[in-house]
C-alpha distance (Angstrom), angle and dihedral (degrees) to the residues before:
residue distance angle dihedral
M1 . . .
I2 3.84 . .
L3 3.81 90.0 .
F4 3.80 91.1 50.3
I5 3.77 93.8 50.0
G6 3.78 89.9 47.1
A7 3.82 90.6 50.7
V8 3.84 90.2 50.6
I9 3.75 92.5 51.4
I10 3.84 93.5 47.2
F11 3.82 89.9 48.3
S12 3.82 90.8 48.9
L13 3.76 92.1 51.9
K14 3.78 96.2 46.0
K15 3.84 98.3 37.8
Y16 3.83 100.6 31.2
D17 3.81 97.8 158.0
A18 3.78 93.6 45.7
A19 3.79 91.5 46.0
Q20 3.80 90.5 51.4
K21 3.86 92.4 52.7
L22 3.78 91.4 45.3
M23 3.84 91.8 51.8
K24 3.82 90.9 49.4
V25 3.78 91.7 51.4
I26 3.78 92.5 47.7
S27 3.79 92.1 47.0
I28 3.78 94.3 49.5
W29 3.82 90.0 46.5
I30 3.85 91.0 53.3
V31 3.78 93.5 46.6
L32 3.83 91.7 49.1
I33 3.78 91.6 50.7
Q34 3.83 91.8 48.9
A35 3.81 92.9 45.5
I36 3.84 93.1 50.2
T37 3.79 91.5 46.1
L38 3.80 92.1 47.7
A39 3.83 92.5 48.4
A40 3.83 90.6 49.4
M41 3.80 91.3 50.3
L42 3.82 93.4 48.6
I43 3.79 91.8 50.2
T44 3.83 98.8 43.7
S45 3.80 104.1 28.2
N46 3.79 115.8 115.4
D47 3.78 87.7 -138.8
T48 3.80 97.3 55.9
S49 3.78 105.6 29.1
P50 3.83 119.1 81.9
K51 3.81 110.7 -90.8
S52 3.75 142.7 162.6
E53 3.76 120.4 -121.6
L54 3.78 145.1 162.2
A55 3.79 109.0 -92.9
L56 3.76 144.5 161.6
T57 3.78 105.1 -110.0
T58 3.81 134.9 -165.9
E59 3.83 90.8 -110.8
G60 3.81 109.2 136.7
I61 3.79 95.9 5.4
N62 3.78 89.8 128.9
E63 3.80 95.9 44.1
I64 3.77 126.0 98.6
G65 3.79 130.2 176.9
E66 3.78 134.5 -107.0
E67 3.82 89.3 -109.0
N68 3.81 143.7 -12.1
N69 3.78 96.0 47.4
I70 3.83 117.5 177.7
I71 3.84 110.1 -171.3
I72 3.80 120.8 -177.9
F73 3.81 123.1 -174.7
I74 3.78 117.2 -163.6
L75 3.83 109.4 -163.4
D76 3.76 101.2 -166.9
K77 3.77 117.5 -121.5
F78 3.80 93.7 -7.8
D79 3.78 101.4 158.9
G80 3.80 120.5 -156.2
T81 3.81 91.1 -121.6
Y82 3.83 89.0 66.2
I83 3.76 90.9 68.5
E84 3.82 91.0 66.2
K85 3.80 91.9 45.5
I86 3.81 91.2 53.3
A87 3.81 92.1 45.4
D88 3.81 90.6 51.4
V89 3.80 93.4 57.4
S90 3.83 97.1 31.4
P91 3.80 113.3 32.0
G92 3.81 110.2 -164.0
F93 3.79 92.7 23.5
F94 3.84 92.1 128.6
Q95 3.79 95.9 51.8
P96 3.85 92.0 110.6
L97 3.82 86.2 66.4
N98 3.81 93.0 60.3
D99 3.82 92.7 126.7
F100 3.82 92.4 50.7
V101 3.75 132.2 92.1
Y102 3.78 113.3 -131.9
Y103 3.80 110.6 -145.2
K104 3.80 100.5 -158.0
N105 3.80 93.5 175.1
A106 3.84 98.4 59.8
T107 3.78 128.0 133.3
S108 3.78 131.6 -160.6
A109 3.80 120.4 -129.9
F110 3.77 92.2 -135.0
C111 3.73 145.0 20.2
P112 3.00 129.6 -129.7
T113 3.84 119.3 28.7
Y114 3.84 101.8 -98.5
D115 3.82 95.3 78.4
S116 3.82 98.8 20.9
I117 3.80 97.1 66.4
P118 3.83 95.1 48.6
F119 3.81 89.4 48.4
L120 3.83 92.1 52.3
L121 3.79 90.2 49.4
S122 3.80 99.8 40.6
G123 3.81 107.3 25.0
T124 3.81 86.8 -147.8
E125 3.78 116.5 157.7
F126 3.80 113.6 -109.5
V127 3.83 111.4 -120.7
E128 3.76 104.2 -148.2
E129 3.76 96.1 -166.1
S130 3.77 93.3 50.3
T131 3.79 117.9 123.5
V132 3.81 90.3 -154.8
D133 3.81 125.7 84.1
Y134 3.88 110.4 -98.6
V135 3.85 94.8 -124.1
Q136 3.78 89.5 58.3
Y137 3.79 93.9 62.8
A138 3.86 102.7 23.6
Y139 3.84 93.0 89.6
D140 3.83 97.5 40.6
D141 3.77 120.0 109.9
D142 3.80 116.6 -9.1
N143 3.84 115.7 -2.7
L144 3.76 138.9 156.9
L145 3.87 96.0 -93.3
K146 3.78 90.5 50.9
E147 3.79 91.6 48.9
I148 3.82 91.1 50.1
S149 3.82 90.0 49.0
D150 3.83 92.1 48.3
S151 3.82 87.4 53.1
G152 3.80 88.9 62.1
Y153 3.84 99.2 -103.5
D154 3.73 127.0 149.0
I155 3.81 105.3 -126.5
G156 3.77 126.5 -151.7
V157 3.83 118.3 176.4
Y158 3.77 116.0 -172.4
T159 3.81 108.7 -167.9
H160 3.77 137.7 93.5
K161 3.78 114.1 -60.2
R162 3.83 91.5 -125.5
Y163 3.82 86.1 78.9
V164 3.81 96.9 51.3
T165 3.82 120.5 54.7
E166 3.77 120.3 -133.4
N167 3.80 94.1 -111.5
M168 3.82 85.5 77.0
K169 3.82 93.0 63.0
N170 3.83 93.4 99.8
I171 3.80 90.8 50.5
V172 3.80 102.4 41.7
T173 3.82 107.0 66.4
N174 3.85 95.6 -154.5
Y175 3.83 93.4 53.2
E176 3.80 98.9 108.4
D177 3.78 135.4 179.1
G178 3.77 125.9 -145.2
V179 3.83 95.9 37.3
K180 3.76 110.6 156.1
R181 3.78 125.4 -148.1
T182 3.76 133.4 168.7
C183 3.80 137.1 -165.0
S184 3.76 122.4 -127.4
M185 3.81 106.9 -120.0
S186 3.83 91.4 -151.4
D187 3.82 91.6 51.9
L188 3.77 90.5 45.1
F189 3.77 92.1 50.2
S190 3.80 90.5 48.3
M191 3.83 90.6 50.6
M192 3.82 91.1 48.1
T193 3.77 90.1 50.8
Q194 3.79 91.3 52.0
C195 3.84 91.3 48.1
S196 3.80 89.7 51.7
R197 3.79 92.1 48.3
Y198 3.80 91.7 50.2
K199 3.84 90.9 48.6
M200 3.77 95.2 48.4
A201 3.85 99.5 37.4
P202 3.81 118.5 100.9
F203 3.81 114.1 -106.1
A204 3.80 91.8 -102.1
A205 3.78 91.1 57.8
K206 3.83 101.6 38.6
G207 3.79 91.5 95.2
Y208 3.78 88.9 69.4
Y209 3.82 90.9 62.5
I210 3.83 104.2 31.3
Y211 3.79 116.1 138.4
D212 3.81 136.7 -175.2
T213 3.81 130.9 -130.0
S214 3.83 87.7 -114.6
D215 3.78 89.1 62.9
I216 3.85 87.7 60.7
A217 3.82 93.9 42.3
L218 3.82 91.7 52.9
L219 3.80 91.4 58.0
V220 3.79 90.1 79.8
V221 3.81 102.5 32.8
N222 3.81 114.2 136.0
D223 3.82 119.0 -159.2
K224 3.81 88.7 -123.3
I225 3.82 95.3 50.2
V226 3.82 118.2 81.9
N227 3.78 110.1 -98.5
I228 3.83 114.3 -154.0
E229 3.82 92.0 169.1
D230 3.80 95.0 70.3
D231 3.84 128.5 29.5
L232 3.84 95.8 -165.4
P233 3.87 94.9 85.3
F234 3.79 90.7 53.8
Y235 3.84 91.6 47.2
H236 3.82 93.3 49.4
K237 3.82 91.7 46.9
L238 3.84 89.7 49.8
V239 3.76 93.4 49.4
E240 3.82 99.2 40.0
E241 3.82 98.2 41.3
G242 3.82 101.4 24.8
L243 3.78 129.6 -154.7
R244 3.75 117.2 -63.1
V245 3.79 137.1 -173.5
S246 3.76 113.3 -107.5
S247 3.75 123.5 -131.6
N248 3.77 96.0 -150.6
N249 3.83 93.0 118.9
A250 3.76 90.8 -135.0
E251 3.82 122.5 157.3
G252 3.75 88.1 -117.5
T253 3.83 143.4 -23.0
F254 3.80 127.6 -112.1
R255 3.78 119.3 -165.1
F256 3.82 122.2 -177.4
I257 3.84 108.9 -174.9
H258 3.82 116.0 -173.2
M259 3.84 110.3 -163.0
H260 3.82 132.2 -171.2
G261 3.82 84.1 -120.3
A262 3.79 113.2 156.7
H263 3.78 96.0 -8.9
P264 3.79 116.2 123.6
P265 2.96 141.7 -91.8
Y266 3.82 91.1 72.4
T267 3.79 103.3 -145.4
M268 3.80 99.3 148.7
T269 3.81 126.9 73.0
E270 3.79 126.1 -149.7
D271 3.85 86.9 -105.0
F272 3.83 89.1 59.4
Q273 3.80 95.5 -109.0
Y274 3.78 121.5 143.6
L275 3.80 109.2 -114.9
E276 3.80 111.6 -143.8
Y277 3.77 90.2 -154.9
D278 3.78 128.0 -159.8
Y279 3.77 110.9 -126.2
R280 3.75 89.2 -142.8
R281 3.82 93.8 58.4
D282 3.79 122.2 83.6
D283 3.83 92.0 -3.3
G284 3.82 87.1 -58.2
W285 3.78 96.8 -65.8
G286 3.80 104.4 100.5
D287 3.85 125.6 -147.8
D288 3.82 108.0 -14.4
V289 3.81 102.4 -178.5
S290 3.79 91.4 47.9
Q291 3.80 91.6 54.6
W292 3.78 92.7 45.3
K293 3.78 89.3 54.8
G294 3.75 92.3 44.9
A295 3.82 91.5 54.2
M296 3.78 91.2 51.0
K297 3.82 90.5 47.8
I298 3.79 90.3 56.6
V299 3.82 87.9 56.6
Y300 3.82 88.9 46.8
E301 3.81 89.6 54.5
Y302 3.81 90.6 50.5
I303 3.80 89.6 50.8
R304 3.78 91.7 47.7
Q305 3.81 91.3 53.9
L306 3.84 90.0 46.7
K307 3.79 88.7 56.8
E308 3.83 91.2 49.2
L309 3.77 89.8 53.8
G310 3.80 91.9 48.1
K311 3.81 90.7 -120.1
Y312 3.76 100.1 110.0
D313 3.82 103.3 81.9
D314 3.86 98.5 59.2
S315 3.83 95.6 38.8
L316 3.79 126.9 107.0
I317 3.83 103.5 -136.5
I318 3.82 122.1 -174.7
I319 3.79 123.7 -175.7
T320 3.79 113.9 -171.4
A321 3.77 143.4 129.6
D322 3.79 130.7 -113.9
H323 3.81 87.3 -123.0
G324 3.78 142.2 -29.5
I325 3.82 125.6 -111.2
T326 3.77 117.9 -20.5
N327 3.79 104.5 -144.6
S328 3.76 126.7 126.2
F329 3.80 107.0 -71.1
S330 3.78 99.4 -167.9
D331 3.77 138.3 25.9
E332 3.80 127.8 -122.8
E333 3.80 90.9 -84.0
G334 3.79 91.2 53.0
N335 3.80 96.9 -107.3
M336 3.84 114.7 146.2
I337 3.77 115.1 -111.2
E338 3.81 102.5 166.7
V339 3.83 140.6 4.3
S340 3.79 133.3 -141.6
Y341 3.81 130.9 -156.4
P342 3.82 135.0 162.3
I343 3.78 130.7 -124.5
L344 3.77 115.4 -106.1
F345 3.80 124.3 -170.8
V346 3.83 118.7 169.2
K347 3.80 133.0 -174.6
E348 3.76 114.2 -170.8
P349 3.87 119.8 -152.3
L350 3.79 112.0 -76.4
E351 3.83 92.4 4.2
T352 3.81 116.2 144.2
H353 3.79 135.1 174.3
E354 3.69 135.9 168.1
Y355 3.79 89.4 -132.7
M356 3.79 133.2 19.9
V357 3.81 111.9 -89.1
T358 3.76 118.3 -131.1
S359 3.84 117.1 -148.3
N360 3.80 127.3 -166.8
A361 3.83 91.7 -165.8
P362 3.83 110.8 140.7
V363 3.80 98.7 -116.7
C364 3.75 135.3 158.9
H365 3.80 141.9 -169.8
A366 3.80 91.5 -88.5
D367 3.83 86.8 65.5
I368 3.82 89.1 59.8
I369 3.80 88.2 58.9
A370 3.82 91.0 51.4
T371 3.81 90.4 47.4
I372 3.80 92.5 53.8
R373 3.80 92.6 45.3
K374 3.77 92.3 53.8
K375 3.77 90.3 46.4
I376 3.80 92.0 57.8
G377 3.79 91.5 47.0
I378 3.83 103.0 -98.4
D379 3.76 114.0 144.0
V380 3.79 107.9 -133.6
S381 3.76 131.6 164.7
D382 3.81 93.6 -138.4
K383 3.78 115.0 99.5
A384 3.76 121.8 -109.9
L385 3.85 118.5 -129.3
N386 3.81 94.4 -97.3
E387 3.80 92.0 51.5
I388 3.82 94.9 61.1
D389 3.79 114.0 96.6
S390 3.79 121.8 -137.7
E391 3.79 91.7 -126.9
E392 3.80 93.7 49.6
N393 3.84 115.7 122.2
R394 3.80 107.6 -132.7
I395 3.77 130.1 163.0
R396 3.75 112.5 -145.5
Y397 3.81 132.4 -169.9
M398 3.75 136.4 -146.6
S399 3.82 124.2 -167.5
V400 3.74 122.3 -153.6
S401 3.81 109.0 -157.4
T402 3.80 124.2 -178.4
P403 3.83 129.3 163.4
D404 3.81 92.5 -84.9
L405 3.78 108.2 14.9
F406 3.82 137.1 58.9
E407 3.76 124.1 -168.0
K408 3.77 130.5 175.9
Y409 3.74 124.4 -158.9
E410 3.80 131.0 -165.1
I411 3.79 119.8 -146.4
N412 3.80 116.8 -164.4
G413 3.83 111.1 175.5
D414 3.77 133.9 -10.2
V415 3.80 106.7 12.5
S416 3.81 92.7 -145.2
Q417 3.81 93.4 60.6
I418 3.82 112.2 86.9
N419 3.78 91.6 -153.5
N420 3.82 88.5 66.7
W421 3.76 92.4 61.1
R422 3.79 126.5 84.7
L423 3.79 131.9 178.8
L424 3.82 106.6 -127.0
Y425 3.76 96.8 -171.8
R426 3.76 144.7 -32.0
A427 3.81 124.4 -145.8
Q428 3.75 140.4 172.9
K429 3.82 113.3 -113.0
N430 3.77 126.3 -125.4
L431 3.74 106.2 -171.7
E432 3.77 129.3 165.3
S433 3.76 86.9 -140.0
T434 3.77 121.4 27.2
H435 3.84 132.6 -166.0
């Protein structure tokens, strides 16, 4: 290789004009090959050419039932510590939730989203020794969605279809086939250019070209397909079209609305403006508190319209997150370095207070499953959220599952106190199908 490079340099010095022409020919030849290949990929790729697919759509997202409404908001990555940060800058911000109970000592079953959403929708026990991806078996056999459907409820699930297997398409009413979506070639080319710049830039300059996975996901977002990367479309649809009472004659209505919530990048302000953020500002994430407040204000608007329709009082409304922060929680020796816990606000049917009630009850996401089951009339031995006493001694668990690593944590006591957390074990994963 050294001899070849040396020969090229000597040839260039001795035959400068010939070398220049040769380099131009080679450069043009390489560009043409790349251009032709790129054009062929753009035209034939399944990801960029128009296609029909099975997708979770926004159909029915603004519809509620005549009675027996169960409405669940999942504000992605909304950690419990954010509540205090919002309250510090905006006292009284949570007044619209005066009829709710705030469970400040709640834990998620999983972190991050990939396993948490399927658990909240299925209630299926996680088999740690399984060699199969959790999502692949979460909806098999009996599961929460099937139980809700068997109870005569109309079911609308508004999340990404990666979290809901296709065998639920006859149960989830907004699971539609034949949905077409396309990808803008100009946007795709711009994104590819940015990816290339990030890859080739020196480390000191990479911050100028950094991008997020949501930037890629948004390349193929169709207005009809649920968008969990941006809450503004949901807000505008809510305000412009408004909530309405469905005439589906179902026994009840179940709505599961997964929002971008507190997940970075922060591109929405609390005044519902799109923030064209600079990747070099605020570590590339934008204004966090403003977006947190904006996500909550969307929920407030939904609640306001429920009240106008007279469908607020008898509804079960749950506002939570799939998980809290997603940093490393323990070091290589297993010592805890950080904790994570989701927000959880719950209003039971016909529950009213002058002020929001704060509960220290040691609850978890599994208790949400029990609460829903009891609401639809299923007799289960597990306690619902409002049946758990603040003084009760309960050990809870949170699993952190990534494509190659599985960790399980035990929480015994106040979830916000790091001394109450313990890493039970950490293991490398060996799945047939990974995330």
